[in-house]
N, C-alpha and C positions, 0 to 999 in steps of 0.2 A: 424747435422741439415742441411737441404738444404739451400744453399746460397740465393735463391730467391724462390718465390712461385712456386710450381710445381704441376701440375695436371696430374694424370695418369688414364688410363683405366685399371682396374684389372678384368680379366675374370677368374673365378675359380668356378668349379661346386661343390667342397667340401665346404658346407656351413660353417662348423666350421673353416676350414683353411682360407677361404675367409674373414670371420669376424675378425679373429685374425690378419691377415695381414693388413686389413683396419685399425683396431684400432691402431696397432703398427705404421704404416706409418703416420697416422693422428697425432699421438703423436710426430712425428718428423717433423711436419709442412707440410706434403704432403696432397694435396686434392685428395681424392680417390673416383672414381665412380666404384662401384662393380657390376658386372653382373655375373649370374650363368650359362649362356650358350652362345654359339657362336652367335646365332641370335640376342639375346638381346645386346650382345657386339657390333655387327655391327650396330644395330639401334642407340645405344648411340654414337658411333663414327660418324656415318653419321649426326646425329642431332647436336652434339656439335662441332666436328672437331677442338677443341681447346686444345687437350691434348698435353703434352710435351713428353709422353712416354706411351707405352702399355705393360702390363705384361699379357701374355696369357697362360693359361693352354692348353696343347696339346689335352688331351682327355676330350672333353666336349659334352654334348648332343646337338642335333639339328644342330650344326655346330662345327667341330673340330677346334683347334687353328691354324693349318696350313692353312685351307680354309679361316678362318677369317683374317689371316695375308695377304693372297692374295688380299682379298677385300680392306683391309686397305691400302695396297701398291698401289692399283689402284686409291685410293682417295688421298693419300699422300705418294709418293715414298720415302720420306726422314724420315718418322716417325720412331723413335727408337723403337725396339721391343725386349723384353726378353721373351723366352719361359720357362714355368714351366712344368715339366713332371715327371711321376713316372717311365718312361721307361729309360733304359740305353743303348739300342741298338745303335750301331754306325750309322746304317742306318737312324734312327730317328734324331739323332743329326745332321747328314750331311744334311738331308732334311730341317731341320730348318735353317741351314746356307745357303742353296741354295735359300731359300725364303728371304734372306737378314737379318736374325736375327743378332742383335747386341750382344746377349749373350744367354746362354742356361743353366738353372739350374736344376739339377736332384733332385727329392724329395728322402728322407727328406733333408731340408736345413735349415739354421738358418735365421731368419728374418734380423739379422745384415748383413749377407752376401748379401742378396737381396738388402738392402739399400745401401751397399757399391758399388755393381755393378751398381745400378741405378745412384748413384752420379758420378761414373767414366764415364759413358756414357754421362750424361748431361753436365759434364765439357767439354768433347770433342766437343759436339754439340754446346754448347753456346760459347765456345772459338772460333770455326770457324765463328759463326755468328757475333762475335764482331770484327773480323779481316777484313781488306780490302780484296777484292776479288783478288785472284791471277789467272790470265788467262794464260794458256799454249797453244801454237800452236803446235800440234802433227801431223805432216804431214798435211792432209786435215781436221783434227779435231781441234775444239776449245774447250778447257776444262776450265770451270769456277768452281773454288774450292768452292767459297762462295755459289753460287746457286746450286752447286752439279749437274751441267749439262754438257753434252757432245754433241756438235753440229757437224753434218756432212751433207753436201749437203742439207741444209735447214731443216734438221730433228733434233729435240731436244730430247735427252734422259736423263731422271732424274736418278741419281745414288743414291743408299742407302748410309747411313753414312759410312759403312765399305768399300764399293766400292770406294766412294769418297776419303777416307783417304788413301786407298791402292794405288789408281792411283796417288794421289797427291805426295805420297812418291816416287813412281817410276818416276813421271814426274820431280820432283825436282832433281832427279839424272839421268836424261835422258842420255843414252849411256854410263852409268857407272853401275857397278854391285852393287846391294844392298844386303847385307848379309841376309840370311834367318832368323837367330836368331834375328837380329836387327829389321827386319820387324815385326816379331811376337811380340816382346816386345813393339814396338812403336805403333802398331795398335791394338793389342789384350791385351796388358799388361801382357802377359803370353807367355811361350815357350814350353808348353807341347804337347804331341802327338795329343790330341783331337783338339786343336786349330791349330796345323800344318796342319791337314787334312782339317779343315774349310778354312784355307788360300788357300790351293790348289783349293778348290771349287771356291773361289773368283777370283783367278788367271784365272781359266777357263772361268768364266763369263766375266771378262774384255777382255779376248782374243776374245770372240764372238762379244763383242761390237766394238772392234777395227778392226775386220775382213774386213770391207768394204775398208780399205786403206792398201794394202799389204806392204807398206813402213813402217808401224808402227807395231811392234811386241814385245811381252814380251817373252824373251828367258829364258830358264832354264840354269843356269850355274851349272853343276853337282857338288854337294858337297859343294856349296858355297852360291848361291842365285839366284836372278833374275836381268835381265837387260831389261829396256824398250828402244828398238832401234827405233830411229826416224831420219828422214833426217835432215842434218845440214841446216843452213839458205841458203847456196848457192844452195843446191839440191832442196829446196822448191820453189825457185824463178823461 
Protein backbone atom coordinates (compact mmCIF):
# COMPACT_ATOMS: atom_id res chain seq x y z
CA UNK A 1 0.00 0.00 0.00
CA UNK A 2 1.15 3.55 -0.70
CA UNK A 3 2.26 5.43 2.43
CA UNK A 4 0.22 8.50 1.49
CA UNK A 5 -2.40 9.42 -1.09
CA UNK A 6 -0.89 9.18 -4.54
CA UNK A 7 -2.41 10.42 -7.78
CA UNK A 8 -1.06 9.22 -11.11
CA UNK A 9 -1.75 9.88 -14.77
CA UNK A 10 -1.98 6.56 -16.62
CA UNK A 11 -1.94 6.74 -20.43
CA UNK A 12 -2.56 3.38 -22.07
CA UNK A 13 -4.37 2.80 -25.37
CA UNK A 14 -5.06 -0.89 -24.68
CA UNK A 15 -8.49 -0.57 -23.10
CA UNK A 16 -8.40 -3.89 -21.26
CA UNK A 17 -4.90 -3.39 -19.87
CA UNK A 18 -5.66 0.19 -18.89
CA UNK A 19 -8.79 -0.78 -16.96
CA UNK A 20 -7.03 -3.69 -15.25
CA UNK A 21 -4.13 -1.47 -14.17
CA UNK A 22 -6.49 1.24 -12.92
CA UNK A 23 -8.56 -1.25 -10.95
CA UNK A 24 -5.47 -2.88 -9.43
CA UNK A 25 -3.78 0.41 -8.47
CA UNK A 26 -7.00 1.81 -7.02
CA UNK A 27 -7.27 -1.30 -4.84
CA UNK A 28 -3.84 -0.34 -3.48
CA UNK A 29 -4.93 3.18 -2.57
CA UNK A 30 -3.72 4.97 -5.70
CA UNK A 31 -5.93 7.58 -7.40
CA UNK A 32 -5.69 6.91 -11.15
CA UNK A 33 -6.70 9.13 -14.05
CA UNK A 34 -6.76 6.89 -17.14
CA UNK A 35 -6.47 8.26 -20.68
CA UNK A 36 -6.36 6.26 -23.92
CA UNK A 37 -4.19 8.51 -26.09
CA UNK A 38 -1.40 11.05 -25.79
CA UNK A 39 -3.48 14.11 -26.59
CA UNK A 40 -6.05 13.26 -23.91
CA UNK A 41 -3.20 12.59 -21.50
CA UNK A 42 -1.65 15.99 -22.16
CA UNK A 43 -5.02 17.72 -21.75
CA UNK A 44 -5.48 16.04 -18.36
CA UNK A 45 -1.97 16.89 -17.21
CA UNK A 46 -2.34 20.52 -18.29
CA UNK A 47 -5.72 20.82 -16.57
CA UNK A 48 -4.87 19.02 -13.34
CA UNK A 49 -1.08 19.47 -12.93
CA UNK A 50 -1.38 17.79 -9.53
CA UNK A 51 -0.11 14.33 -10.32
CA UNK A 52 2.60 12.61 -8.29
CA UNK A 53 3.75 10.39 -11.16
CA UNK A 54 2.98 9.63 -14.82
CA UNK A 55 2.86 6.14 -16.35
CA UNK A 56 2.95 6.46 -20.13
CA UNK A 57 2.58 3.85 -22.84
CA UNK A 58 5.08 4.57 -25.63
CA UNK A 59 2.93 3.55 -28.62
CA UNK A 60 -0.34 5.50 -28.47
CA UNK A 61 -2.61 7.12 -31.09
CA UNK A 62 -2.67 10.89 -31.70
CA UNK A 63 0.48 11.45 -29.63
CA UNK A 64 3.10 8.87 -28.63
CA UNK A 65 4.44 8.54 -25.10
CA UNK A 66 7.82 10.10 -25.87
CA UNK A 67 6.20 13.25 -27.32
CA UNK A 68 3.81 13.42 -24.38
CA UNK A 69 6.73 13.15 -21.96
CA UNK A 70 8.45 16.10 -23.66
CA UNK A 71 5.34 18.25 -23.16
CA UNK A 72 5.01 17.11 -19.54
CA UNK A 73 8.67 17.97 -18.91
CA UNK A 74 8.06 21.47 -20.31
CA UNK A 75 5.34 22.01 -17.70
CA UNK A 76 7.03 20.19 -14.82
CA UNK A 77 10.72 19.28 -15.30
CA UNK A 78 10.76 17.17 -12.10
CA UNK A 79 7.65 15.04 -12.74
CA UNK A 80 8.53 11.32 -12.31
CA UNK A 81 7.78 9.28 -15.45
CA UNK A 82 7.60 5.54 -16.09
CA UNK A 83 7.33 4.32 -19.69
CA UNK A 84 5.38 1.18 -20.65
CA UNK A 85 6.18 -0.44 -23.98
CA UNK A 86 5.85 -3.61 -25.99
CA UNK A 87 9.15 -2.76 -27.63
CA UNK A 88 12.42 -4.19 -26.41
CA UNK A 89 14.82 -2.41 -28.75
CA UNK A 90 17.73 -0.81 -26.95
CA UNK A 91 17.32 2.37 -28.99
CA UNK A 92 13.78 2.86 -27.66
CA UNK A 93 14.87 2.22 -24.09
CA UNK A 94 17.71 4.73 -24.37
CA UNK A 95 15.38 7.30 -25.95
CA UNK A 96 13.15 6.99 -22.91
CA UNK A 97 16.04 7.66 -20.57
CA UNK A 98 17.22 10.57 -22.72
CA UNK A 99 13.85 12.16 -22.05
CA UNK A 100 14.45 11.82 -18.32
CA UNK A 101 12.44 8.67 -17.61
CA UNK A 102 12.67 7.39 -14.05
CA UNK A 103 11.99 3.83 -15.17
CA UNK A 104 11.04 1.75 -18.19
CA UNK A 105 8.96 -1.45 -18.14
CA UNK A 106 8.61 -3.77 -21.13
CA UNK A 107 5.35 -5.64 -21.71
CA UNK A 108 4.27 -8.11 -20.56
CA UNK A 109 4.88 -7.19 -16.92
CA UNK A 110 3.23 -7.95 -13.59
CA UNK A 111 1.08 -5.31 -11.96
CA UNK A 112 2.96 -5.97 -8.71
CA UNK A 113 6.21 -5.03 -10.45
CA UNK A 114 4.74 -1.75 -11.65
CA UNK A 115 3.50 -0.92 -8.15
CA UNK A 116 6.91 -1.78 -6.67
CA UNK A 117 8.70 0.50 -9.11
CA UNK A 118 6.21 3.31 -8.50
CA UNK A 119 6.72 3.03 -4.75
CA UNK A 120 10.51 3.05 -5.11
CA UNK A 121 10.44 6.24 -7.22
CA UNK A 122 7.99 8.03 -4.92
CA UNK A 123 10.03 7.14 -1.83
CA UNK A 124 13.06 8.80 -3.39
CA UNK A 125 11.11 11.86 -4.54
CA UNK A 126 9.26 12.37 -1.25
CA UNK A 127 12.40 11.70 0.75
CA UNK A 128 14.18 14.52 -1.06
CA UNK A 129 11.27 16.92 -0.50
CA UNK A 130 11.26 16.21 3.23
CA UNK A 131 14.96 16.91 3.63
CA UNK A 132 16.57 20.28 4.08
CA UNK A 133 18.01 21.69 0.89
CA UNK A 134 21.65 20.94 0.26
CA UNK A 135 23.37 23.58 -1.84
CA UNK A 136 26.63 22.89 -3.63
CA UNK A 137 28.84 25.51 -5.23
CA UNK A 138 30.42 23.79 -8.22
CA UNK A 139 32.73 26.31 -9.83
CA UNK A 140 30.41 29.03 -11.11
CA UNK A 141 27.35 26.80 -10.66
CA UNK A 142 25.00 26.72 -7.67
CA UNK A 143 23.22 23.39 -7.32
CA UNK A 144 20.12 23.14 -5.08
CA UNK A 145 19.27 19.48 -4.44
CA UNK A 146 15.83 20.13 -2.95
CA UNK A 147 14.58 22.42 -5.70
CA UNK A 148 16.43 20.29 -8.27
CA UNK A 149 17.89 23.38 -9.90
CA UNK A 150 21.26 24.32 -11.34
CA UNK A 151 22.09 28.05 -11.53
CA UNK A 152 24.71 29.58 -13.79
CA UNK A 153 25.14 33.24 -14.66
CA UNK A 154 21.55 34.11 -13.77
CA UNK A 155 20.07 31.16 -15.66
CA UNK A 156 18.16 28.47 -13.76
CA UNK A 157 17.92 24.95 -15.17
CA UNK A 158 15.50 22.40 -13.69
CA UNK A 159 16.83 18.87 -13.36
CA UNK A 160 14.86 15.64 -13.60
CA UNK A 161 14.76 13.39 -10.54
CA UNK A 162 17.44 11.10 -11.97
CA UNK A 163 19.68 14.00 -13.05
CA UNK A 164 19.32 15.55 -9.62
CA UNK A 165 20.11 12.32 -7.79
CA UNK A 166 23.12 11.53 -9.95
CA UNK A 167 24.59 15.03 -9.69
CA UNK A 168 23.97 15.10 -5.94
CA UNK A 169 25.86 11.83 -5.52
CA UNK A 170 28.80 13.14 -7.55
CA UNK A 171 28.73 16.54 -5.82
CA UNK A 172 28.77 14.98 -2.36
CA UNK A 173 31.93 13.18 -3.42
CA UNK A 174 33.47 16.04 -5.42
CA UNK A 175 37.07 15.46 -6.53
CA UNK A 176 36.78 11.84 -5.43
CA UNK A 177 36.00 8.79 -7.52
CA UNK A 178 32.52 7.26 -7.17
CA UNK A 179 32.36 3.61 -8.17
CA UNK A 180 30.19 2.82 -11.17
CA UNK A 181 28.42 -0.14 -9.51
CA UNK A 182 27.73 1.90 -6.38
CA UNK A 183 26.24 4.70 -8.48
CA UNK A 184 23.93 2.27 -10.30
CA UNK A 185 22.68 0.66 -7.11
CA UNK A 186 22.22 4.01 -5.35
CA UNK A 187 20.39 5.87 -8.14
CA UNK A 188 18.77 3.05 -10.13
CA UNK A 189 18.50 0.32 -7.46
CA UNK A 190 19.98 -2.01 -10.11
CA UNK A 191 23.31 -2.74 -11.74
CA UNK A 192 22.36 -4.50 -14.99
CA UNK A 193 23.54 -3.64 -18.51
CA UNK A 194 20.35 -1.81 -19.53
CA UNK A 195 20.53 0.60 -16.59
CA UNK A 196 24.29 1.01 -17.03
CA UNK A 197 23.61 2.32 -20.53
CA UNK A 198 20.93 4.68 -19.23
CA UNK A 199 23.41 5.99 -16.67
CA UNK A 200 25.84 6.78 -19.48
CA UNK A 201 23.05 8.80 -21.12
CA UNK A 202 22.53 10.79 -17.93
CA UNK A 203 26.25 11.39 -17.48
CA UNK A 204 26.32 12.82 -21.03
CA UNK A 205 23.35 15.08 -20.24
CA UNK A 206 25.01 16.39 -17.07
CA UNK A 207 28.23 17.07 -18.93
CA UNK A 208 26.32 19.24 -21.41
CA UNK A 209 24.69 21.17 -18.56
CA UNK A 210 28.07 21.76 -16.90
CA UNK A 211 29.85 22.69 -20.13
CA UNK A 212 29.61 26.51 -19.63
CA UNK A 213 32.21 26.29 -16.83
CA UNK A 214 35.33 24.43 -18.08
CA UNK A 215 36.64 24.13 -14.51
CA UNK A 216 33.79 21.69 -13.70
CA UNK A 217 33.99 18.29 -15.39
CA UNK A 218 32.72 14.76 -14.95
CA UNK A 219 35.65 12.45 -15.67
CA UNK A 220 35.51 8.77 -16.59
CA UNK A 221 37.90 6.75 -14.46
CA UNK A 222 38.35 3.74 -16.72
CA UNK A 223 37.26 0.48 -15.17
CA UNK A 224 36.22 2.14 -11.92
CA UNK A 225 33.72 4.97 -12.06
CA UNK A 226 33.29 8.74 -12.27
CA UNK A 227 34.83 11.81 -10.68
CA UNK A 228 33.22 15.25 -10.53
CA UNK A 229 36.17 17.63 -10.74
CA UNK A 230 35.53 21.10 -9.27
CA UNK A 231 37.87 23.93 -8.21
CA UNK A 232 38.80 23.99 -4.53
CA UNK A 233 37.75 26.97 -2.41
CA UNK A 234 41.00 28.83 -2.96
CA UNK A 235 40.70 28.44 -6.74
CA UNK A 236 37.12 29.72 -6.73
CA UNK A 237 37.97 32.90 -4.84
